[in-house]
C-alpha positions, 0 to 999 in steps of 0.5 A: 420588252419581256412579257411577264410569265403566264399566271395559273388562272390564264392556263385553267380559263384557256382549258375551259374556253377550249372545252366550251368551244369544242362543245359549241363546234359539236352542237353546230355540226349535229344541227348541220347534220340533222338539216342535211338529213332532213332536207335530202330525204325528200319528204314534203316539209309542211308545218302549221303556216296560218294557210289553207292546204287541201292536202292536209283538210280532213274529208268529211265522211271518213 
């Protein structure tokens, strides 16, 4: 049983799919690298989480 020859549109679609896959992989690597750098710097990562933290409170009289 022989396979029919591949149509030209399938070759173009494959090329586009490879391009999208490479772009997505580069984006994932970028996000991962930024995450690793942020975590390994050791800076305290504090965000707005609806809780009172004394170290972020502004003292009166300053």
